[in-house]
N, CA, C and O atoms as CSV, one atom per row, in Angstrom:
chain,resi,resn,atom,element,x,y,z
A,1,MET,N,N,14.534,4.693,5.691
A,1,MET,CA,C,13.510,4.576,4.662
A,1,MET,C,C,12.459,5.648,4.884
A,1,MET,O,O,12.013,5.876,6.009
A,2,ASP,N,N,12.076,6.288,3.825
A,2,ASP,CA,C,11.072,7.341,3.894
A,2,ASP,C,C,9.691,6.717,3.716
A,2,ASP,O,O,9.335,6.264,2.628
A,3,ASN,N,N,8.915,6.700,4.811
A,3,ASN,CA,C,7.581,6.094,4.759
A,3,ASN,C,C,6.655,6.831,3.815
A,3,ASN,O,O,5.725,6.243,3.264
A,4,LYS,N,N,6.903,8.113,3.628
A,4,LYS,CA,C,6.071,8.902,2.733
A,4,LYS,C,C,6.128,8.343,1.311
A,4,LYS,O,O,5.109,8.266,0.625
A,5,ILE,N,N,7.315,7.958,0.881
A,5,ILE,CA,C,7.470,7.390,-0.464
A,5,ILE,C,C,6.800,6.025,-0.544
A,5,ILE,O,O,6.120,5.730,-1.527
A,6,LEU,N,N,6.980,5.189,0.476
A,6,LEU,CA,C,6.332,3.874,0.504
A,6,LEU,C,C,4.825,4.042,0.361
A,6,LEU,O,O,4.197,3.359,-0.448
A,7,LEU,N,N,4.242,4.951,1.146
A,7,LEU,CA,C,2.795,5.144,1.118
A,7,LEU,C,C,2.335,5.762,-0.196
A,7,LEU,O,O,1.256,5.437,-0.692
A,8,GLN,N,N,3.136,6.638,-0.754
A,8,GLN,CA,C,2.806,7.233,-2.059
A,8,GLN,C,C,2.773,6.150,-3.131
A,8,GLN,O,O,1.879,6.126,-3.977
A,9,ARG,N,N,3.744,5.269,-3.087
A,9,ARG,CA,C,3.799,4.192,-4.079
A,9,ARG,C,C,2.669,3.182,-3.874
A,9,ARG,O,O,2.109,2.672,-4.844
A,10,LEU,N,N,2.338,2.899,-2.636
A,10,LEU,CA,C,1.231,1.992,-2.357
A,10,LEU,C,C,-0.081,2.592,-2.855
A,10,LEU,O,O,-0.892,1.898,-3.469
A,11,LYS,N,N,-0.287,3.867,-2.593
A,11,LYS,CA,C,-1.499,4.555,-3.070
A,11,LYS,C,C,-1.558,4.528,-4.600
A,11,LYS,O,O,-2.623,4.342,-5.189
A,12,GLU,N,N,-0.405,4.716,-5.227
A,12,GLU,CA,C,-0.330,4.666,-6.688
A,12,GLU,C,C,-0.791,3.308,-7.203
A,12,GLU,O,O,-1.540,3.236,-8.178
A,13,LYS,N,N,-0.353,2.237,-6.559
A,13,LYS,CA,C,-0.735,0.882,-6.981
A,13,LYS,C,C,-2.224,0.639,-6.767
A,13,LYS,O,O,-2.867,-0.024,-7.582
A,14,ILE,N,N,-2.775,1.166,-5.687
A,14,ILE,CA,C,-4.213,1.031,-5.457
A,14,ILE,C,C,-4.974,1.780,-6.540
A,14,ILE,O,O,-5.947,1.261,-7.087
A,15,ASP,N,N,-4.539,2.993,-6.854
A,15,ASP,CA,C,-5.188,3.772,-7.912
A,15,ASP,C,C,-5.128,3.043,-9.254
A,15,ASP,O,O,-6.112,3.015,-9.994
A,16,GLU,N,N,-3.976,2.454,-9.563
A,16,GLU,CA,C,-3.808,1.716,-10.821
A,16,GLU,C,C,-4.720,0.495,-10.893
A,16,GLU,O,O,-5.100,0.068,-11.983
A,17,SER,N,N,-5.074,-0.066,-9.740
A,17,SER,CA,C,-5.912,-1.266,-9.725
A,17,SER,C,C,-7.340,-0.974,-10.166
A,17,SER,O,O,-8.065,-1.875,-10.588
A,18,GLY,N,N,-7.742,0.304,-10.063
A,18,GLY,CA,C,-9.104,0.657,-10.424
A,18,GLY,C,C,-10.119,0.357,-9.334
A,18,GLY,O,O,-11.318,0.560,-9.528
A,19,LEU,N,N,-9.653,-0.121,-8.194
A,19,LEU,CA,C,-10.529,-0.425,-7.068
A,19,LEU,C,C,-10.570,0.753,-6.101
A,19,LEU,O,O,-9.622,1.535,-6.024
A,20,THR,N,N,-11.666,0.874,-5.370
A,20,THR,CA,C,-11.744,1.888,-4.330
A,20,THR,C,C,-11.023,1.375,-3.087
A,20,THR,O,O,-10.723,0.185,-2.982
A,21,LEU,N,N,-10.747,2.277,-2.149
A,21,LEU,CA,C,-10.133,1.853,-0.887
A,21,LEU,C,C,-11.012,0.826,-0.184
A,21,LEU,O,O,-10.515,-0.142,0.390
A,22,ALA,N,N,-12.320,1.046,-0.233
A,22,ALA,CA,C,-13.248,0.117,0.413
A,22,ALA,C,C,-13.180,-1.272,-0.224
A,22,ALA,O,O,-13.208,-2.280,0.483
A,23,GLU,N,N,-13.091,-1.329,-1.540
A,23,GLU,CA,C,-13.004,-2.620,-2.236
A,23,GLU,C,C,-11.694,-3.329,-1.915
A,23,GLU,O,O,-11.676,-4.536,-1.674
A,24,VAL,N,N,-10.606,-2.579,-1.913
A,24,VAL,CA,C,-9.300,-3.172,-1.585
A,24,VAL,C,C,-9.324,-3.695,-0.161
A,24,VAL,O,O,-8.883,-4.814,0.103
A,25,ALA,N,N,-9.838,-2.887,0.758
A,25,ALA,CA,C,-9.893,-3.291,2.164
A,25,ALA,C,C,-10.714,-4.564,2.342
A,25,ALA,O,O,-10.292,-5.494,3.031
A,26,GLU,N,N,-11.875,-4.599,1.724
A,26,GLU,CA,C,-12.746,-5.770,1.856
A,26,GLU,C,C,-12.083,-7.026,1.307
A,26,GLU,O,O,-12.089,-8.071,1.957
A,27,LYS,N,N,-11.516,-6.923,0.123
A,27,LYS,CA,C,-10.885,-8.090,-0.500
A,27,LYS,C,C,-9.638,-8.553,0.254
A,27,LYS,O,O,-9.317,-9.742,0.267
A,28,ALA,N,N,-8.936,-7.598,0.884
A,28,ALA,CA,C,-7.711,-7.941,1.615
A,28,ALA,C,C,-8.002,-8.352,3.055
A,28,ALA,O,O,-7.127,-8.878,3.743
A,29,GLY,N,N,-9.223,-8.113,3.508
A,29,GLY,CA,C,-9.571,-8.464,4.887
A,29,GLY,C,C,-9.000,-7.483,5.907
A,29,GLY,O,O,-8.635,-7.870,7.017
A,30,VAL,N,N,-8.925,-6.212,5.519
A,30,VAL,CA,C,-8.438,-5.170,6.423
A,30,VAL,C,C,-9.502,-4.066,6.486
A,30,VAL,O,O,-10.458,-4.071,5.711
A,31,SER,N,N,-9.328,-3.138,7.399
A,31,SER,CA,C,-10.323,-2.077,7.521
A,31,SER,C,C,-9.956,-0.870,6.662
A,31,SER,O,O,-8.783,-0.580,6.427
A,32,VAL,N,N,-10.982,-0.187,6.208
A,32,VAL,CA,C,-10.771,1.051,5.450
A,32,VAL,C,C,-10.103,2.070,6.359
A,32,VAL,O,O,-9.253,2.843,5.916
A,33,ARG,N,N,-10.486,2.070,7.622
A,33,ARG,CA,C,-9.912,3.011,8.582
A,33,ARG,C,C,-8.395,2.867,8.655
A,33,ARG,O,O,-7.676,3.866,8.680
A,34,SER,N,N,-7.908,1.634,8.688
A,34,SER,CA,C,-6.452,1.439,8.766
A,34,SER,C,C,-5.761,1.957,7.508
A,34,SER,O,O,-4.693,2.562,7.592
A,35,LEU,N,N,-6.362,1.724,6.347
A,35,LEU,CA,C,-5.788,2.254,5.112
A,35,LEU,C,C,-5.707,3.783,5.166
A,35,LEU,O,O,-4.701,4.370,4.768
A,36,LYS,N,N,-6.748,4.406,5.651
A,36,LYS,CA,C,-6.762,5.866,5.738
A,36,LYS,C,C,-5.696,6.370,6.716
A,36,LYS,O,O,-5.049,7.387,6.462
A,37,TYR,N,N,-5.514,5.663,7.826
A,37,TYR,CA,C,-4.451,6.047,8.771
A,37,TYR,C,C,-3.095,6.013,8.081
A,37,TYR,O,O,-2.285,6.924,8.256
A,38,TYR,N,N,-2.847,4.982,7.309
A,38,TYR,CA,C,-1.566,4.863,6.617
A,38,TYR,C,C,-1.373,6.006,5.635
A,38,TYR,O,O,-0.292,6.590,5.557
A,39,PHE,N,N,-2.412,6.319,4.892
A,39,PHE,CA,C,-2.271,7.359,3.878
A,39,PHE,C,C,-2.197,8.762,4.459
A,39,PHE,O,O,-1.766,9.696,3.784
A,40,LYS,N,N,-2.614,8.909,5.702
A,40,LYS,CA,C,-2.423,10.180,6.403
A,40,LYS,C,C,-1.053,10.216,7.092
A,40,LYS,O,O,-0.706,11.187,7.764
A,41,ASN,N,N,-0.287,9.143,6.911
A,41,ASN,CA,C,1.041,8.992,7.510
A,41,ASN,C,C,0.973,8.993,9.030
A,41,ASN,O,O,1.895,9.454,9.702
A,42,GLU,N,N,-0.141,8.465,9.574
A,42,GLU,CA,C,-0.304,8.355,11.017
A,42,GLU,C,C,0.222,7.021,11.530
A,42,GLU,O,O,0.496,6.872,12.721
A,43,ARG,N,N,0.360,6.069,10.645
A,43,ARG,CA,C,0.879,4.739,10.985
A,43,ARG,C,C,1.717,4.223,9.834
A,43,ARG,O,O,1.587,4.670,8.694
A,44,VAL,N,N,2.576,3.277,10.155
A,44,VAL,CA,C,3.406,2.632,9.142
A,44,VAL,C,C,2.921,1.185,9.009
A,44,VAL,O,O,2.845,0.467,10.006
A,45,PRO,N,N,2.593,0.751,7.786
A,45,PRO,CA,C,2.096,-0.622,7.625
A,45,PRO,C,C,3.187,-1.656,7.867
A,45,PRO,O,O,4.325,-1.503,7.423
A,46,LYS,N,N,2.812,-2.711,8.580
A,46,LYS,CA,C,3.724,-3.837,8.795
A,46,LYS,C,C,3.754,-4.690,7.533
A,46,LYS,O,O,2.848,-4.622,6.703
A,47,VAL,N,N,4.785,-5.476,7.401
A,47,VAL,CA,C,4.927,-6.347,6.225
A,47,VAL,C,C,3.740,-7.293,6.126
A,47,VAL,O,O,3.262,-7.561,5.024
A,48,SER,N,N,3.252,-7.805,7.256
A,48,SER,CA,C,2.107,-8.723,7.220
A,48,SER,C,C,0.869,-8.040,6.629
A,48,SER,O,O,0.074,-8.678,5.938
A,49,TYR,N,N,0.713,-6.755,6.902
A,49,TYR,CA,C,-0.398,-5.986,6.339
A,49,TYR,C,C,-0.213,-5.825,4.836
A,49,TYR,O,O,-1.158,-5.987,4.063
A,50,LEU,N,N,1.004,-5.506,4.432
A,50,LEU,CA,C,1.297,-5.344,3.009
A,50,LEU,C,C,1.089,-6.652,2.249
A,50,LEU,O,O,0.668,-6.637,1.092
A,51,LEU,N,N,1.382,-7.775,2.890
A,51,LEU,CA,C,1.150,-9.073,2.245
A,51,LEU,C,C,-0.333,-9.285,1.949
A,51,LEU,O,O,-0.692,-9.835,0.908
A,52,LYS,N,N,-1.192,-8.847,2.871
A,52,LYS,CA,C,-2.637,-8.951,2.633
A,52,LYS,C,C,-3.044,-8.098,1.439
A,52,LYS,O,O,-3.824,-8.531,0.591
A,53,LEU,N,N,-2.513,-6.891,1.382
A,53,LEU,CA,C,-2.842,-6.003,0.265
A,53,LEU,C,C,-2.305,-6.547,-1.052
A,53,LEU,O,O,-2.926,-6.384,-2.103
A,54,ASN,N,N,-1.152,-7.190,-0.985
A,54,ASN,CA,C,-0.520,-7.720,-2.189
A,54,ASN,C,C,-1.348,-8.833,-2.835
A,54,ASN,O,O,-1.203,-9.102,-4.027
A,55,LYS,N,N,-2.197,-9.466,-2.064
A,55,LYS,CA,C,-3.076,-10.497,-2.628
A,55,LYS,C,C,-4.166,-9.877,-3.500
A,55,LYS,O,O,-4.745,-10.553,-4.351
A,56,VAL,N,N,-4.441,-8.596,-3.286
A,56,VAL,CA,C,-5.492,-7.901,-4.032
A,56,VAL,C,C,-4.896,-7.032,-5.138
A,56,VAL,O,O,-5.336,-7.082,-6.287
A,57,ILE,N,N,-3.910,-6.251,-4.784
A,57,ILE,CA,C,-3.228,-5.397,-5.761
A,57,ILE,C,C,-1.777,-5.840,-5.822
A,57,ILE,O,O,-1.042,-5.713,-4.843
A,58,GLU,N,N,-1.381,-6.340,-6.924
A,58,GLU,CA,C,-0.024,-6.877,-7.039
A,58,GLU,C,C,1.002,-5.755,-7.136
A,58,GLU,O,O,0.834,-4.797,-7.891
A,59,PHE,N,N,2.063,-5.898,-6.358
A,59,PHE,CA,C,3.173,-4.952,-6.400
A,59,PHE,C,C,4.431,-5.670,-5.966
A,59,PHE,O,O,4.373,-6.721,-5.327
A,60,LYS,N,N,5.551,-5.103,-6.313
A,60,LYS,CA,C,6.840,-5.662,-5.912
A,60,LYS,C,C,7.307,-4.921,-4.671
A,60,LYS,O,O,7.312,-3.691,-4.628
A,61,PHE,N,N,7.695,-5.680,-3.677
A,61,PHE,CA,C,8.130,-5.065,-2.427
A,61,PHE,C,C,9.365,-4.198,-2.615
A,61,PHE,O,O,9.521,-3.191,-1.925
A,62,ASP,N,N,10.241,-4.571,-3.533
A,62,ASP,CA,C,11.421,-3.730,-3.749
A,62,ASP,C,C,11.021,-2.363,-4.306
A,62,ASP,O,O,11.717,-1.371,-4.085
A,63,TYR,N,N,9.905,-2.313,-5.025
A,63,TYR,CA,C,9.405,-1.027,-5.517
A,63,TYR,C,C,8.904,-0.169,-4.343
A,63,TYR,O,O,9.239,1.011,-4.247
A,64,LEU,N,N,8.114,-0.762,-3.466
A,64,LEU,CA,C,7.602,-0.015,-2.324
A,64,LEU,C,C,8.720,0.468,-1.407
A,64,LEU,O,O,8.688,1.589,-0.900
A,65,TYR,N,N,9.700,-0.393,-1.205
A,65,TYR,CA,C,10.775,-0.082,-0.262
A,65,TYR,C,C,11.991,0.556,-0.922
A,65,TYR,O,O,13.040,0.680,-0.290
A,66,GLN,N,N,11.868,0.960,-2.178
A,66,GLN,CA,C,12.893,1.712,-2.894
A,66,GLN,C,C,14.171,0.916,-3.203
A,66,GLN,O,O,15.233,1.507,-3.394
A,67,PHE,N,N,14.076,-0.386,-3.252
A,67,PHE,CA,C,15.242,-1.178,-3.596
A,67,PHE,C,C,15.363,-1.234,-5.124
A,67,PHE,O,O,14.356,-1.232,-5.831
A,68,GLY,N,N,16.556,-1.280,-5.607
A,68,GLY,CA,C,16.739,-1.430,-7.046
A,68,GLY,C,C,16.694,-0.104,-7.771
A,68,GLY,O,O,17.044,0.942,-7.225
A,69,LYS,N,N,16.252,-0.172,-9.018
A,69,LYS,CA,C,16.356,0.961,-9.936
A,69,LYS,C,C,15.161,1.915,-9.896
A,69,LYS,O,O,15.141,2.886,-10.653
A,70,TYR,N,N,14.177,1.676,-9.049
A,70,TYR,CA,C,12.961,2.474,-9.070
A,70,TYR,C,C,13.177,3.863,-8.493
A,70,TYR,O,O,13.813,4.036,-7.453
A,71,GLU,N,N,12.632,4.843,-9.194
A,71,GLU,CA,C,12.641,6.226,-8.708
A,71,GLU,C,C,11.348,6.881,-9.128
A,71,GLU,O,O,10.715,6.469,-10.100
A,72,LEU,N,N,10.955,7.913,-8.384
A,72,LEU,CA,C,9.758,8.668,-8.747
A,72,LEU,C,C,10.122,9.786,-9.677
A,72,LEU,O,O,9.249,10.544,-10.101
């Protein structure tokens, strides 16, 4: 699995939400710093982290993980 695509798609969903990274982080109960690490591709988010984000910005896990018919 290409983490770059996962992170690109996650960033896309955050952008679509209209919320800032700080707002998403606060509502999800995570740090802005961790989000920035992920988007710099310095870390790979665990599923438990993605579940927290999913409570704020709705997304389908098969979309993030490239399952099914989704393509960029």
